[in-house]
N, C-alpha and C positions, 0 to 999 in steps of 0.2 A: 759871332763863331762857333761853328761846333768841330768837336772832334769827329774822325773820323775814324771806323774801326780796321782800316788799311787792310783788309782779307782782297777786296777786288786788286788793289795796286799791286798786291805782292804773290798774286797769285795762289791764294790761298783757301779758296772757297771752295770746301767738296761736297759731297752728295748726301752729307748729313741729313738728316731731316729736321725741321728747324721747328720749334717748340716755342711759342707765343709766353711771354713773362705775365701775361694778363690773363693768360687761357686758361684752361681747366685743368686739371692734373690727371685727366685721361692720358694728354699728351706726353706728362712727364712716365705715367705706367706704360704708355707703351713703347719711352725709350729704356726702361730698366726690362720691359720684357725683350727688346733689340738686345739688350747687353747680355743676359742670359741667355738668349738663342745663342751670339756670338761665341759665348762661353762652352755651351753645350758642344757647340760645331768644333772649338778647339780642343775638347775633350777627345771629339772621335777621332781628329786626324791622332792626337799623340796615343793612340793607342786606348782608350778609358780612363788614360794617366791625364791628372792635371796638372801643368806646367805653371810654376809662379807668372801671372801675367803683369805687365807692369801698369802701375794707376794710371788713368787720364779722369779728366775731367767732363763733366755732360758739358754739352753746346752750345747749352742756352740756362742761364743769360747770356748774352754776350758782354764784353767790358764797356761797349755802346749802350746796352740795354743798361749795366747797371749804373753807368754816369747817368742817366737818364732818370733811372729811378731815385737817386740821391737829389738829383737837380729839382725834382716833383717834390719832394720831401720836404728840400728847405726851402724852398719857395713857397710849401703849405703853409710852415713857420714863419713865415719873414726872418729866416735865420742868415741870409747872407751877408748882413751888416756884419756878422759874426765870423763868418766863414771865409777871413783872410788868408791866403798860403801861410802867413806867420803862426796864426789861429790855428788852421789845418795841419799844420806838421806836428806841432805840437801836442796835439793832441791824436794824432798817429804815431807818435814815441808813446806816449800814457798807453795806449792798448798795447803796443810792442812790451811794454813792462808787466803789463798783463798776462801777454802769453810767455813772459819768462817766466811769469810766477807758477804758472803749472808745470812746469817743466825744474824748477829751483828742490835742491835734493833729491832727486829721482836717478841722479847720474847717468849713464850713458840710456838712453831710451834705443828700441830697436825698430825698425822699421815697421810701418804696421800698427806701433802703439800695444804691444801685448801686454795684457795686464793690467789697462785702460778700463774704468767701468764705462756703461756708454754714455752715463751724467758727464764724466770726464772729457769724453770724446766733443758730448755736446755741447760742455764748456768752452773747450780747445777751438770747435767751428764758430762759434757766435765771436769770439775775441779775434780768430782771424779774419774772420768778416769783417769786424771793426778797423780793423788793419787795413783788407783791400777798399773800404768804402772807403776811408779816407784820403787813402793811396789815390784812388780815382778822382776825388773831386780836385784833392791839390794838383794833380796832373790839368785837371780843366781849367784850374783856376791860373794856372802858367801857362795854359797853351800849350801842353806836350800831348803829344798825338802818341800815348802809349804802346798801343801797338807796334807800331811804325818804329817808334824807338829802339823798342825792344829788337825786331828785325835788326836794325843797324848794329845796334851793341852786342847781338849775338855774330853777326857777320865780324865785329873790329875783334869780340875774342877770341873767334876761329884764327885770325892772324897772329894774337898775341897769345895764343896757346894751342900751337898745330900738335893734333893727335902724335904722330910719329916723334916729337919731343918730350912729352911732356903724359904719357900716357903712365897711370898709375902712380904719379908723382903729384903732390902738394904743394912744391914748390908758385914762387912768384916769377911772373913773366919775366920780370929785371935778372932771374937768378942763372937763367937759361944760359947756354955759351952754343956757339953755331957752330 
């Protein structure tokens, strides 16, 4: 059984350009140019001043691409015998610990990680990637379609935390009164 990405079923397909995971770096360069062009257009609309833009992920690779790449990687090494749900969970927890070490003793860290070196940022990117790879493989082994599960969970969260009740508060949903 293959996991689906859930985009078609949930109406999330956009007109974003697609980039092949195994394709050339030209496709990624094109996407980078598109983002730069979008930034320039935004600055022009805002009278030449650049408002902080919300961070966005690149559209490729998709979660299904990541699942497929990891499955091929694991198959090529005959590691499926070791990649059972419990082992994947423990490996993911270990990787989360490695992410935690990067933040340990730093106090609060501002969004965008000001003051972090490129080397520190790259190390963080690698550790977060490890966490995601294990998460996606764990979901595959447990037959959880993550994109669809996320959509269901976000809908549930909207019910549990209506913006009109919780705006600006960090209380748990059980602490709110009608």
